[in-house]
N, C-alpha and C positions, 0 to 999 in steps of 0.2 A: 504491498499499501504505501504511495507519494504522500507522505507529511506537510503542508506548507507551515509552518510558525507564521502566528499571528502578526510578527513584524515584514516579515516578509513579504506576505501575501499583500499588505495593509501598503508595500514600497509598490508590489508591481499593480496594486489597483489603481494606483497614481502616476504610474508612469503607464498604462494604456490609455488611460485616460486626456493624457496631457496634451496639446494643440504642439504638434513639432514649433518649435522654435523660431523657424525661418518664416512660419506664420501668425507668430501671437505681436500683438501690437499693441499694449494699454495709452491713456492720454498721459502725456510725460509726466501733468503735475498728479496722476494718482500711481505708478507703478512705480511699484518697488523693486532697489538693484537687487540683486545674488550672482551667485558662481552662476548661477545657469542661466544667466542673462546674456545676448550675446551682446548686447553695446556698453557691457559697465567697463567703466572707466576704473584704471590704479586709484582711483578715488571717489568714493560714495558720491551719489548724486543727491544732491540737496535740492529738493522741490515744495518748498512753504504753502499749501495752500494760496489761494486769491486771498488777500485780504485781513495777512497775519504778521505780512512782511513788508517791512516798507521799502526795502528796500529789492526786495525782491517783485513786488508791486510793479517798480519803477522800471526797473529791468520789462519786467511783463507789459508796459504800454509798447514799450518799441518793438516788439515784436507781431509777426502775423498773427492774426487771433489770437492774439495776449497770451498766446505759449511761449513757455518757456522752453529752450533749446539744451540740448545734454552740455552744451557748452556754459551754461548758465548754472547747469546744475552743480555743475563739477567747479567753477569759480564762487560759488554760495558757500561752497566748505569755509573761505575767508573775506565776511559779505564786508568790510571795509576797500578790499582788493577786487569782489565785482562791484562794488561802486563807483568806485574811481575809473575803474574798464571802463564800466557802460558810460559814463561821461567823456568820456574819451573814445571811445568808437564810435561814441551815438555820435558828439560833433564832428570826429572828420569823416562819418557817413552820409549826413544830414542838413549837414551846416556848413560846408564849402560850397567852394564858390568853381570847384574845378567842376571840368561835364560831366557827365553822368558813367559813360563808355571811358575814359581817362584812367574815373577812380576804378572805377570795375577792373579795369586790365591791371590795375596796381595790383590789386589785391591775390585777380585768379594769376596773374604772374607767379609773384610770392608763393602761393599753394604750391604753383608748380616746383618752383625749385628746390623749399623745402619740403615736397613731397608729402603736403599736407589735403588727404582726397576729401577729408570731411571739412573743408575750407571752400576745395574749390564744386561741391557738390551743394555745398549751399548758397554761392555765390554764381556758378552757371545761368542759372534762371533770372538773376539778378541783371547779371552783365550780356544778353540779351535781351530782356526791356527795356536796360540803356543804350541798344542801337549795335551789339556786336554782334557779327555774322556767324554766323556756323566756322566759314571759312576765314573770320579772321580768330575765330577760336583756337579750330587748328591751329593755326600759326604759335597764338598765343600754349599755348599745350604743348605744339613741336619744336620749336626751333629751337635751335643749337644758344646756350646762354652768351650772351656779347659778340653772339653774327649782326653786322650789320647787311641790311639785303635790299637792292638796288627797288625803285621803282617795280619794273618789269620784273622784278621774284616775288612781292608781295602784296597780299588783298588793306595791307592796313596803310592805311594815312600817314603820312608822314610823320605828325604828332603823335598818333601810334608807335609807328615803331621808335621815334624816339625814345619815348614812355617805356618802351620796352625795352629798349639798350640802358636805358636807366636805372630801371627799376631788375636788372640784372646784374650790375658794377655794384649796386648800392645792396645789397644783398649777397651777392657769391665773395666781392672784392673788398666791400667795403671802402674802398676809399675811388668816390668816382671821381674818372679823366676829367679836365677840366672844356675841353673838348664835349665832352657828352652832356655834362651837365646845362653848357651854354645852348646848345641844341637843344636843349627842351627850354630852357628860360626861352627861347627866339621864339619858337611853337607854339606853346603855351599858351598865352592870350594874342586875340586880335586885337588890343590896345595898346599904345603906344608909352603907356604910360607904366612905367618903373615899378611904381608901386603894386598895381595890380601886377606882375610878374611878381614881384618877389611874395606878394602874399600866397599866389597859387604857386611858386616855387617853395615855400616852408609849409602849404596847401599837399603839396606831393609828398617832400620828404616825412612827413608827418603821415602821412598816412603811409607809405612803404614801411617807414621803421613800425608802427604801430601794427601792423596784418602780421611783421615777422614776426613779430611777439606773438602775436594771434597762431599763427603756425605754429610756431615753438610750443607754447602753452599748451594746441589739440593736440602733439605726434607725441611731447613729452609724455604727458598726461594717458596716454591710446584713448581720448574724448570719443565716443562711440565705437571703438573697438574697429574704427579703421588705420590702424598704426601699419599692418603689413596689408591695405587695399591701394592698389595704384592708383593715382590719380585716375578719373575718368577720362575717355578718350572724345571730342566732342561726335557728336552726329545729326544728321538734319533730324528737323521737328516733324 
């Protein structure tokens, strides 16, 4: 006679009734992270219910459908860091004078260079809404770092090409050659006003620097469980 001990029987019952992880989804406000969750990071996700945490609610107000992201859940382990982070990144995203396509190009290229698949997946749809085409996204994803292409070789605009190379140098080499800086500065504004150009260059450098911080945070803490996931190749929608 086959004897199944009560504890083992209970375990088998749980396993047989469990939905496969690949198809399981819970609202990010309510899901409980544990070792069986595929999106677990190296720190627990903290998702305070709406109305219970002022910092979380401020971050939530910036998010689509007011839902916290896994990134937010990781940051909320250190609430004051999360507060400052949200203020800085929110300003760079929503209160700068850069064109949306250039801002998203900076962010997406940083994601490629730092192998941050989570960052790319969050921002590719935003990049498309900002006007980046599939062809341009493919170049952002696949072009070798610091390679300057001729007009005949690229679908990027001269400004986008300058922004791409600038991002490459700032992210990979840290030190940006003077000619690379001057090329971006010349193209980044339609105005002859030096004040406008200087403001945009500060915004450009701040955006690239901040999203290098974001990508390194994401990868080091394996936010979203995507540490070993390749940055996606864009496809026609």
